[in-house]
Structures are given as structure tokens and as C-alpha cells.
C-alpha positions in Angstrom: 72.3 -9.1 0.8 69.3 -7.0 1.3 67.2 -7.7 4.4 63.6 -8.8 3.7 61.2 -7.7 6.5 58.1 -9.6 7.4 55.8 -6.7 6.8 57.3 -5.8 3.4 54.9 -7.7 1.2 51.9 -6.5 3.2 53.1 -2.9 2.9 53.6 -3.2 -0.9 50.1 -4.9 -1.2 48.6 -2.0 0.8 50.3 0.5 -1.5 48.9 -1.4 -4.5 45.4 -1.4 -3.0 45.7 2.4 -2.3 46.8 3.0 -5.8 44.0 1.0 -7.3 41.5 2.8 -5.1 42.9 6.2 -6.1 42.4 5.5 -9.8 39.1 6.8 -11.2 36.6 4.0 -11.8 35.4 4.0 -15.4 31.6 3.4 -15.6 30.7 2.0 -19.0 27.7 3.7 -20.6 25.8 2.2 -23.4 26.8 3.6 -26.8 24.4 5.1 -29.4 24.1 1.8 -31.3 23.2 -0.1 -28.2 20.6 2.6 -27.3 19.1 2.4 -30.7 18.9 -1.4 -30.5 17.2 -1.2 -27.1 14.6 1.1 -28.6 13.4 -1.6 -31.0 13.5 -4.5 -28.5 10.2 -5.5 -27.0 9.5 -4.0 -23.6 7.1 -6.7 -22.2 8.2 -10.0 -20.7 6.0 -11.8 -23.2 7.7 -10.2 -26.1 11.2 -10.8 -24.8 10.4 -14.4 -24.1 9.1 -14.9 -27.6 12.2 -13.2 -28.9 14.4 -15.6 -27.0 12.5 -18.6 -28.5 12.2 -17.2 -32.0 15.8 -16.0 -32.4 17.5 -19.5 -32.2 14.7 -20.9 -34.4 15.4 -18.3 -37.1 19.1 -18.8 -36.8 18.7 -22.5 -37.2 16.6 -22.1 -40.3 19.1 -19.6 -41.8 22.0 -22.0 -41.2 20.0 -25.0 -42.5 19.0 -23.1 -45.6 22.6 -22.0 -46.2 23.9 -25.6 -45.8 21.1 -26.9 -48.0 21.9 -24.5 -50.9 25.6 -24.9 -50.5 25.5 -28.7 -50.4 22.3 -30.4 -51.4 21.2 -27.9 -54.1 24.7 -27.7 -55.6 25.1 -31.5 -55.7 21.6 -32.1 -57.2 22.1 -29.4 -59.8 25.4 -30.8 -60.9 24.0 -34.3 -61.2 20.9 -33.1 -63.2 22.8 -31.0 -65.7 25.5 -33.6 -66.3 22.8 -36.2 -66.9 21.0 -34.0 -69.4 24.2 -32.9 -71.1 25.3 -36.6 -71.3 22.0 -37.5 -73.0 22.4 -34.7 -75.5 26.0 -35.7 -76.3 24.8 -39.3 -76.8 22.0 -38.2 -79.2 24.4 -35.9 -81.2 26.8 -38.8 -81.6 23.9 -40.9 -82.9 23.2 -38.3 -85.6 25.6 -39.4 -88.3 25.7 -37.3 -91.4 23.9 -36.8 -93.6 21.3 -35.6 -91.1 17.8 -35.7 -92.5 14.4 -34.9 -91.0 13.4 -38.6 -91.1 16.5 -39.7 -89.2 16.0 -37.0 -86.6 12.3 -37.9 -86.2 13.2 -41.6 -85.7 15.9 -40.7 -83.1 13.4 -38.3 -81.4 10.9 -41.0 -81.0 13.4 -43.2 -79.2 14.8 -40.3 -77.2 11.3 -39.4 -76.1 10.6 -42.9 -75.0 13.8 -43.4 -73.0 15.0 -39.9 -72.0 11.8 -37.8 -72.2 13.5 -35.6 -74.9 12.2 -34.4 -78.2 14.5 -33.5 -81.2 13.9 -31.1 -84.1 16.2 -30.4 -86.9 16.8 -27.0 -88.5 19.1 -27.5 -91.6 21.5 -24.8 -92.4 20.4 -23.0 -89.2 22.7 -20.7 -87.2 22.3 -19.8 -83.5 21.2 -16.2 -82.8 23.8 -13.9 -81.5 22.2 -13.5 -78.0 22.9 -14.9 -74.6 20.8 -17.7 -73.3 18.2 -16.6 -70.7 17.8 -18.4 -67.4 16.1 -17.6 -64.2 18.4 -19.8 -62.1 22.0 -18.5 -62.5 23.5 -21.4 -60.6 21.8 -23.9 -62.9 22.9 -21.9 -66.0 26.5 -21.9 -64.8 26.4 -25.7 -64.1 24.8 -26.4 -67.5 27.5 -24.4 -69.2 30.3 -26.4 -67.6 28.5 -29.7 -68.4 27.9 -28.8 -72.0 31.5 -27.7 -72.5 32.7 -31.0 -70.9 30.4 -33.4 -72.7 29.0 -31.8 -75.9 31.8 -29.4 -77.0 29.4 -27.4 -79.2 28.0 -23.9 -79.0 24.5 -23.8 -77.5 21.7 -21.6 -76.2 19.3 -22.6 -73.4 15.9 -21.2 -72.8 14.2 -22.2 -69.6 10.9 -20.4 -70.3 9.8 -22.5 -73.2 6.1 -23.6 -73.4 4.5 -26.5 -71.6 7.1 -26.5 -68.8 9.8 -27.5 -71.2 13.4 -26.4 -71.6 14.7 -25.5 -75.1 18.4 -26.2 -75.9 19.7 -25.2 -79.3 22.9 -26.9 -80.3 25.0 -25.7 -83.2 26.1 -28.5 -85.5 28.1 -28.2 -88.7 25.1 -28.6 -91.0 22.4 -26.9 -88.9 20.9 -26.4 -85.5 19.5 -29.2 -83.4 16.6 -28.2 -81.1 16.4 -30.3 -77.9 13.2 -30.1 -75.9 13.3 -31.6 -72.3 11.0 -31.4 -69.4 11.9 -29.0 -66.6 12.2 -31.8 -64.1 15.4 -32.8 -65.9 17.1 -29.7 -64.5 15.0 -28.4 -61.6 13.9 -30.4 -58.6 10.9 -29.6 -56.4 12.9 -30.5 -53.3 13.8 -26.8 -52.8 10.2 -25.7 -52.6 9.2 -28.6 -50.4 12.1 -27.8 -48.1 11.2 -24.1 -47.9 7.5 -24.9 -47.3 8.4 -27.4 -44.6 10.7 -24.9 -42.9 8.1 -22.1 -43.0 5.2 -24.3 -42.0 7.1 -25.9 -39.1 8.2 -22.4 -38.0 4.7 -21.2 -37.9 3.5 -24.2 -36.0 6.3 -23.9 -33.4 5.7 -20.2 -33.2 2.0 -20.7 -32.5 2.8 -23.3 -29.8 5.3 -21.0 -28.2 2.7 -18.2 -28.1 0.1 -20.4 -26.4 2.6 -21.7 -23.8 4.2 -18.3 -23.2 0.7 -16.7 -22.6 0.0 -19.4 -20.0 3.3 -18.7 -18.3 3.0 -15.0 -18.4 -0.6 -14.8 -17.2 0.3 -15.5 -13.5 3.0 -12.8 -13.6 0.5 -10.3 -15.1 -2.0 -11.2 -12.4 0.7 -10.7 -9.7 1.5 -7.2 -11.2 -2.2 -6.3 -11.3 -2.6 -7.4 -7.7 0.5 -5.5 -6.5 -0.7 -2.3 -8.3 -4.2 -2.6 -6.8 -2.7 -3.0 -3.3 -0.4 0.0 -3.9 -3.5 2.0 -4.9 -5.1 1.1 -1.6 -7.7 -1.2 -3.2 -8.8 -4.6 -2.0 -7.0 -7.6 -3.6 -9.6 -10.4 -3.7 -9.5 -13.7 -5.5 -5.7 -13.7 -5.9 -3.9 -16.9 -5.3 -0.4 -18.2 -6.2 -0.3 -20.1 -9.5 2.1 -20.7 -12.3 5.7 -21.8 -12.2 7.5 -22.4 -8.9 9.3 -19.0 -8.9 6.1 -17.1 -9.7 4.3 -19.0 -6.9 7.1 -18.0 -4.5 6.8 -14.4 -5.5 3.0 -14.5 -5.2 3.2 -16.1 -1.7 5.8 -13.4 -0.7 3.4 -10.7 -1.9 0.5 -12.1 0.1 2.7 -12.3 3.2 3.8 -8.7 2.7 0.2 -7.5 2.2 -0.8 -9.2 5.5 2.1 -7.7 7.4 1.4 -4.2 6.1 -2.3 -4.4 6.8 -1.5 -5.8 10.3 1.0 -2.9 10.9 -1.5 -0.3 9.8 -4.2 -1.8 11.9 -2.0 -1.9 15.0 -0.9 1.7 14.5 -4.5 2.9 14.0 -5.7 1.0 17.1 -2.8 2.4 19.1 -3.5 6.0 18.1 -7.2 5.6 18.7 -6.6 4.0 22.1 -4.1 6.6 23.3 -6.3 9.4 22.1 -9.4 7.9 23.8 -7.5 7.3 27.1 -6.3 10.9 27.1 -9.8 12.3 26.9 -10.8 11.1 30.4 -8.0 12.9 32.3 -8.6 16.0 30.1 -12.2 16.0 31.0 -11.4 15.8 34.8 -8.9 18.6 34.4 -11.6 20.8 32.7 -14.0 20.1 35.6 -11.4 20.9 38.3 -10.4 24.1 36.5 -14.1 25.1 36.2 -14.4 24.7 40.0 -11.3 26.9 40.8 -12.8 30.1 39.7 -11.6 32.7 37.2 -8.2 34.4 37.2 -5.3 34.9 34.7 -3.5 31.7 35.7 -6.7 29.6 35.5 -7.4 31.1 32.0 -4.0 30.1 30.8 -4.5 26.6 32.1 -7.9 26.4 30.4 -6.3 27.4 27.1 -3.6 24.8 27.5 -6.2 22.1 28.2 -8.3 23.3 25.2 -5.2 23.0 23.0 -4.5 19.5 24.3 -8.1 18.5 23.6 -7.8 19.8 20.0 -4.6 17.8 19.6 -6.3 14.7 20.9 -9.1 15.3 18.4 -6.5 15.6 15.7 -5.0 12.3 16.7 -8.5 10.7 16.4 -9.0 12.3 13.0 -5.6 11.0 11.9 -6.5 7.5 13.2 -9.8 7.6 11.3 -7.9 8.3 8.1 -6.3 4.9 8.5 -9.6 3.1 8.9 -10.7 0.0 7.0 -13.2 1.8 4.7 -14.0 -0.3 1.7 -13.1 1.3 -1.7 -16.0 1.8 -4.1 -16.5 3.4 -7.5 -17.1 7.1 -7.0 -17.3 10.2 -9.2 -14.6 12.5 -8.0 -16.3 15.5 -9.5 -19.5 14.9 -7.6 -17.6 14.2 -4.3 -15.7 17.5 -4.6 -18.9 19.3 -5.5 -20.4 18.1 -2.2 -17.4 19.3 -0.2 -17.6 22.7 -1.8 -21.3 23.0 -1.2 -20.7 22.4 2.6 -17.9 25.0 2.7 -20.0 27.6 0.8 -22.6 27.5 3.6 -19.9 29.1 5.9 -19.7 32.1 3.4 -16.5 31.0 1.7 -16.1 32.3 -1.9 -15.2 29.2 -4.0 -15.1 28.9 -7.8 -15.4 25.3 -9.0 -14.5 23.8 -12.4 -16.3 20.5 -12.6 -15.5 17.8 -15.2 -18.0 16.2 -17.5 -20.1 13.3 -16.2 -18.2 10.0 -16.1 -14.7 11.5 -16.8 -13.4 11.3 -13.2 -14.6 7.9 -11.9 -12.3 5.7 -9.9 -12.3 3.2 -7.0 -11.7 5.1 -3.7 -12.8 5.3 -0.1 -15.3 8.2 -0.3 -15.3 9.3 3.4 -11.5 9.4 3.6 -11.1 11.2 0.2 -13.8 13.7 1.2 -11.9 14.4 4.4 -8.7 15.0 2.5 -10.3 17.4 0.0 -12.2 19.2 2.8 -8.9 19.8 4.7 -7.3 21.4 1.6 -10.4 23.6 0.9 -10.6 24.7 4.5 -6.9 25.6 4.6 -7.3 27.6 1.4 -10.3 29.5 2.8 -8.5 30.1 6.1 -5.5 31.8 4.5 -7.0 33.4 1.4 -10.1 35.3 0.3 -10.6 33.6 -3.0 -10.5 29.8 -3.6 -10.5 28.1 -7.0 -11.1 24.3 -7.2 -10.8 22.2 -10.4 -11.0 18.5 -11.2 -9.3 17.5 -14.5 -8.6 14.1 -16.0 -5.2 13.8 -17.7 -4.9 10.4 -19.3 -4.9 7.8 -16.5 -4.6 10.5 -13.8 -7.3 12.6 -12.1 -6.0 15.9 -10.8 -7.7 18.0 -8.1 -6.3 21.5 -7.7 -7.1 23.9 -4.9 -5.8 27.5 -5.4 -6.0 30.4 -3.0 -4.7 34.1 -3.1 -3.1 34.0 0.4 0.5 34.4 1.4 1.5 31.0 0.3 4.4 28.8 1.6 8.0 29.2 0.6 9.2 26.5 -1.7 11.9 25.3 0.7 9.4 24.8 3.5 6.6 23.0 1.6 7.7 19.5 2.6 8.0 20.7 6.1 4.3 21.6 6.1 3.4 17.9 5.7 5.1 16.9 9.0 2.6 16.0 11.8 1.8 18.8 14.2 4.1 21.1 12.3 2.6 24.6 12.3 4.2 27.1 10.0 2.0 29.8 11.4 4.1 31.4 14.2 1.3 32.2 16.6 -0.2 29.8 19.1 -3.7 30.7 18.1 -5.5 27.4 17.1 -8.1 29.4 15.1 -5.4 30.7 12.7 -2.7 28.0 12.8 -4.7 24.8 13.5 -3.1 21.7 15.0 -0.7 21.0 12.1 -2.4 17.7 11.1 -4.5 18.8 8.1 -2.0 18.5 5.4 -0.5 15.3 7.0 -3.9 13.6 7.1 -4.7 14.7 3.5 -1.4 13.4 2.1 -1.6 10.2 4.0 -5.1 9.6 2.6 -4.1 10.4 -0.9 -1.0 8.2 -0.8 -3.1 5.3 0.6 -5.0 5.6 -2.7 -1.8 5.3 -4.7 -1.6 9.0 -5.5 0.3 12.0 -4.1 -0.3 15.5 -2.8 2.1 18.3 -3.7 2.2 22.1 -3.1 3.0 24.5 -5.8 2.7 28.2 -6.7 -0.9 29.3 -7.4 -1.8 31.5 -10.4 -3.9 33.5 -7.9 -0.6 34.5 -6.1 -1.0 32.1 -3.1 -0.6 28.4 -2.7 -1.8 25.6 -5.0 -2.5 22.1 -3.6 -2.5 19.4 -6.3 -4.0 15.9 -5.7 -3.0 13.3 -8.3 -5.0 10.0 -8.2 -4.3 7.1 -10.6 -7.4 5.5 -12.2 
């Protein structure tokens, strides 16, 4: 007998798990038909909710209509045609030969009084060799079966006779009997009432669904608008949780998140401002002590280090001011950029500006912070190039500010590195040429606080292009 070890099942299970892990996992991707179907489905929550409500309603109506036509309409039609065919058979049996106009007129008077049927006699008449015409094929087939069962005579039926009457011509041995009956003997208005009731009730239910769904979707839309405004760095005022329980929970979570983010930004700003302010006091004392020590090479190097530290502290303060609580207002970006360029031109910088038309580049923004971001980019372009081109363009719901220069530019693999705080790509320690390394960091931080972004690209002038994209 083979020995069964205690670890045998576990080892086999481990091998099975390893084999299952080694097999390639198949990820199902939607087929072409599914992609085409998604293309025609509504994209909004309101449209999808209505689709969820309307689809069962339409299916219910289709099923009800099918059952109605298969059961009710078929039964009613059979009863009506057999009743009319029975009356015609009875009247034919009452016409004993010889058939005369007087006898047909007398029988017609009684048939009209009791059956709502008129009779007319055509002696020696023969039915025309043409098929009977009927709009309702199902009724025509049922009438054919009833006439064959009860009358046993050739006939032609015309449902489009005058005065809402049906004409039935029956071939008898000595002539043709014309039978005129009202259409209600074959056709019932239940079908039209049923269809009108179905369509009318559907429209009423659809209107009620639209009203209720709009009321349910409105809080979600307000939450989306508030979240977008907060993402764009704008104030969210007058927003409060409302709607269904789940929507209220999401709204309350959004308000808590907003408060936490604002509190975190405020604490970081206060910390940076406090640290920078506290460092200025010892730096001032160091400058005074160095001034009293005299002049030599070592003292000059120390003074340069202190100056660099002071510039870095000012950069900290500028970075902290970029996180300030400035209130967004409606501004014309073209006018703001024009003011920045006018200030830079006073220093002798050659700048070409392409300004948009009035009113095309208006959006809510913090003007001082946005002015600081644009000024940093223009100053960088003027520092590294001899020509600077600035343009403000509106592309749909986006306002673009481009700053081009003809300098040496930045390699593509190091452009993201240029946005790191205190990261100087200029190899020298000269603050006049390399700066403190906070200009691009401050600019991107300001632009992103407005919901936009700042990117670096190749410039048509041969240098670097800085692109600001701000959503309206």
C-alpha cells in the first residue's frame, strides 16, 4: 500500500496554485458590437436613469400589446365574424325561391330592424373575378373561415364601402345577394382605445419620471459644480448637502475634504512664512557682524553666502505668498498680461505681445497670484533669451498663455526637473544668472491652484516655450 504523507495534499495544492498563477490571465475586452452600443447610450446620469425607467415600461407595453393582439383581438374578431356570417346564413335560408325584389325588400326591412343589415338583390348576377379587398388581413382570414363554415357560398367582401359600411356579395344560384352591414359588426374600437390608453399613460408616466429624476439629479449636479469650482481654486459658497441620503453623504464628505485641504494649505503657508520670518533676524545679525569684521577674501565669501541665504529666504516668503487667501475675481487675462509686459519693458526687455480681443479671455482668478506667475515666466524668458514673444489665446473653454524665447532652452528629459523647488539647472552659483530655483515652482503652483497647468515645450524661436492653460 502506498504511503500517504501529511504534506502530500498541501504540496499538490501548491503545485496547482503555481500552475494557475503561471497561466496567462485573459482580460476580456469589449467587442465591436458592444462598443457601438455604448456609443449610442446616454452619457449623463439623467439620461441613463431615464433609460432605466423607460426600458421596462416599453417592454411591458410591447408584451401587453402582443398578448392583446394574440388573445383579445383574435377572440373578438372570431366572435364578430361568426356572428355576421351566421346572420347572413340565416337570411339566405329565409330567401326561398323564387327570389323577387319584393321578398328581398321585406326581408331587408326585418334584417335592418333586428341585425342592422340591408339586403339588395341582383337577379342573374355573377360575382366579378377579383379577390376581395380588406385592410385587415386577420379579419379577412377569419371571415373566410366563417363564411365557409356557415354560408357555403362564394362571396366577395369590400370593407371600404360608403357610409362606414361593409359590402358582402354572395353568389346564389339565381343571382347575387348584396349584404350591407355596419363596420362595427366586424371591427371593434377596443384596439384604438387600448393603443391610445397605452400611449397616453406612457407619456404621463414619462413626464412624471422626468420631473422626479430632475429633482434627484439636481443635487448631484450641484455637487459636481462645487467640486469643479474647488478644483479650479474658486470659492464654494452657498453649497449645502441636499437630496437623497447617499448624495447628502457625498456632499458632507466633500465639505469635510474641502475644510481639511484648506486647513492644510493654511498651515503650510503659515509654517513657511514663520520659518522664513524667523530666519531673517539671525541673518541680519550675521550681516552686521560681518560688516564689523573688515574686508578680506574670507569675509567676502561669507558675505556672499549670507546674501544667498537671504535670497533663499525671500524665495520662501514669495512661495508662501503664492499660497495666500486671495479672493478670486473676474479678470481679463489679456489686460493682466499686458500690465506685466509693460512693467518688464521698462527694464529694456524686447517683448512682442499678441493680445486677444476684448472679453475673450475673462475668467475668475486671483489677480496678484496670476500676475506673479506670468511675471516669473516673462522674467525667465528675458534672462535667458534676447527675444520674447507672449500670446494669449482662447481655445474653447481653455485660455492659453504662451511665453517664447530664443535662448538655449531646456532638454526635454529635464523639463520636469526644472519645476522642483530650489532646483537650478544653471550650473553656476551666480544668483543673477541662475536665480534661487523657485520661479517655475511658484508659477506652476499658482496655475494649478487655479485648476490649470504649466508645461514646457520647444519654442518656434529656437528656445523654450512656457504654456499656461487655464480653464474658464
